[in-house]
N, C-alpha and C positions, 0 to 999 in steps of 0.2 A: 329604416336602417338597412344598409347593404350587407352582403355576406362578409366582405372584408372588414367593415366597421364592427360587426358583431364578433368576429374572430379576434380583432385587435383589442376589443373591450374585455373579452374573456382572458386574453393573454395578460393584460394589465392586472386583472383580478387575481389570476393565478400567481403572478409575480408577488403581489402584496401578501398573498396567503402562503407563500413558499411551497407551491405545488411543483413537484419535479417536472422537468420537461414541459414548461408552460405552453410553448407554441404547439408542440406535438399534441398535447392534450386538448387544446382549443380546436385544433383541426380535426382530431379524431371524433370529438363530440359533435362537431358540425357535420361530419360525414355520416354519423349515426342518425342525427335528426333529419337530414335531407335524403338519406339512403343513397349516397353517391360515393364515387371514388375520389381520391385526393386530387387527381388531375382536374376534376370539375371545379374544385375550389380556386385553382390558379387560373382556370380558363374563364371564370365568370365572377370576378371579384366585385363587380358593381350590381350583381343580381340582387334585387330587393327581397327581403324576407317577408313572408306573409305574417299577419298578426299571430297566427297559431304557431308558425315556425319560430318566430322570435320568442314567444312565451315558452315554448318547449325548450329552446336552446338556453334561455336564462334559467330554467328549472334545472337542467342537467349540469350546467356549469356551476350553479349554486351548490348542487350536491357534491361536485368534485372539489370545490373550494372548501367545503366542510370536511374533506378528507376521504369521502367515499371513492374507492378505486374506479378508474374509468372502465375497467373490465366488468365490474359489477353493474355499472350503469348500462353498458351496451349489451351485457350478457354473453360476450364472446372473448376468447383468447386463442391465439395461434400457438401450437406446439408441434414441433417436428413436421411442419407443413400441414398439420391437421387443424381444422377449425373446430374448436371445442366450445360447448356451452359451459358457462360458469355462473355460480350464484354465491351468495354469502355462506352457503353450506359447505363450500370447498375452498381450499387454498388455490390462489391463482397460479397456474403453471408458470414457472420462470424459465428463461432461456438456459440458465445454468444447469437445470435439471436434465437438459438434453445430453449432458455428458454422461449421465447414468445410462441412457439408451445406447450411446456410443460404446461405452465400456462393455455392456452386455453383448452387443453385436460383435465386437472384436473378440471377446473371450469365446463366444459361441463358435467361431470359425475353427478353433482348435480343440474344442471340448469333445471328448469321445463319449458317445452314447449309443446304446443298442438300438434305439428307435428315435422317434421325434422327441426333441427336448421338452421338458416339462418345467414351466416357470410359474412363480407366484409373485405378484406385486403386492407388498404389504403396506396398507395405508394408502390405498389407490386414489382417494379423493375424487377428482374429476375423471380419473381413468387414464390420464395423459400417458404415463409410462407404459401401462399394459396395452393400451390401444396402439401406441407407436410400435411396440415390439410385435404385436399381432400383425400389424400392417407390413412390417419388415420381414417377419419370419412366418410365412404362411403354413409351414409344416409343424410349427411348435404348438404345444398344448399350453395355453395361457390361462392362468387363474389370477383373480384379483380380489382383494378383501379390504374391508374398512370396518371400524367399530361403529361408524355413523351410518344409519340407514338413509338419512337425507343425502349424504354424499354418494352412497351407492345408487340412489335414484338418478342423480346427475350423471354418474358414470354410465349407467345403463342407457340413458337418453343419448349420450355421446356415442356409445357403441351402435345404437340403432341408426343414428344420423349418418354415421360413417360406414354403415353396412358391415359392421364387424360384430354384430350381436351374437352370431354363431361361433365366433372365434375366441371370445373371452368369457370365462365362467366366473360370475361374481358371487361373493358369499360374505355375509356379515360375520366378522370375527374380531376379537381382541387380539391383535397381532396374528400369530399363526395358530392360535389355540383351537380353532374350528377344524383344523386339518390334521388332527391327531392320528398318527399311524401312516399318513401319506408321505411320499418321498418326492423330492424335486431335484432337478439339475441346477436350477438357479432360484435363489431367494433374492428379490430385488426390493429396495425401499427408499423412499425419500421421507424419512420420519420427521416429526417435529424435533428441532434441535436448538431452539433459543431458550436460554435460561431465564427464569423469572427475575433473577438478579440483573439482567440486561434489558428489562422491559423499557426503561426510560431511554435507551439508546436506539430502540426500534422505531422505524418510521411510523408516523401517526396512522397512516392508512392500513398498515399491517396490524398495529397494536389495537386499534379501535374497531376495525371492520372485518378482518379475516378471522376465521374460527380459531379460537385460542387453543383448542385441542389439536389443531394441525400446525400450530406455531411453537407453543411452549412445551417444555419437557422437564419439569422439575426446576430446582433452584439453579443448577449448573447447565441444564440442557442435555444431560446425559441419561436421564431415567429410561427412555425408550430403548436406547442402545444397550443398556445393561440387561434389559429383558429380551430384546430381539436377538442378540448374538447367541445366547445359549439355545433359544428356541430354534434358530436357523440351523444350528449344529445338529439338532435332533431331526429336523425336517429334510436336510440335504442328503442326497446319496453320497457315498464315498467319492471324492473328486469333484463334488458339486461346488458351486461358487455362491458366495454372499456378496452382493454389490449394493453399497449404501451411499447416499449423499450425506455429506458431513458439513457441520457448521464451521465458521471461521474460528481458528485457534483450537479446534478439538482433535486434530489429527493424532497427536501423541497419546491422548487419553483413550481414544478409540483403538489405536493399535495395542494399547495395554490390555484391552479386553479380548484381543484376538490371539492370545498365547495358545500354541498348539495348532494353529492354522498354518497353511503353507501358501506360497505364491503371493504374499502380501504385496499389493501395489496401490499407488495413489495417483489420481489424475487431477491436474490443476485446471482451473477455468482460464478464460482468456486474460484475466487479470493476474494470473500466476498464483491464485489462492487455491490451496488444496480443496477439492470439491467432492471427489468420489474415492472411496476406499473399496477395494475388492480383495477377498481372501478366499482360499480354497480349503475345503474340508479334506483332511488327510485321507489318502486312499487306504 
């Protein structure tokens, strides 16, 4: 079997199984098996696969056809230009979450502070937000927490691989509870925001493979926000910012939780869907 024949067969399989982006997935998994770049696939379509390569490719495409995300198979996902290790212990970083990083960087330009900014990423998962901010803000003091020790292990591995382990301080914590008495300029979070009532509308790969604790948040998807907003108010310095990713159709309900905050602003993603809410603690 040639390289092209194998990719075409995987493409057909993914079409039958309703795998999103079937051609892209077939190519990414071939790149993973061969350890090559995409250009190699187009330059060598008639290259025969060895018995081991064919068997391995059929194994990983079978996993993907059953719903396992490509990122969990390859163990990698890019975020903000950083190559991150991912596993089933963490939510797969999404491009939409980069809007959170953008919002913090923009607000930080005008935020007044007596010294280096102090930030905490709540529910850090793979560490994607915290590591992106640490990479972009070399003078900032960056903290990151998660209730899952397994997730923190992945985040620490990513920090070490990116040579940022000295820049981000990780801590196990249920939201911000482990930081009692500490004050921050920014509280940042991409919390779970899918409601249990919407589980049947969620993609199979998300529902069946990604950690439920990082996806679902009560019946309406609002449970974590209801806990995080008051905790953030306590943890922020006067004039500090809370920046959160939000779910589809939750903007108004989240704004209702932010009574008494100032500077309320929403950022939409490239599809025009409200994706990030930022609010400032009154001075």
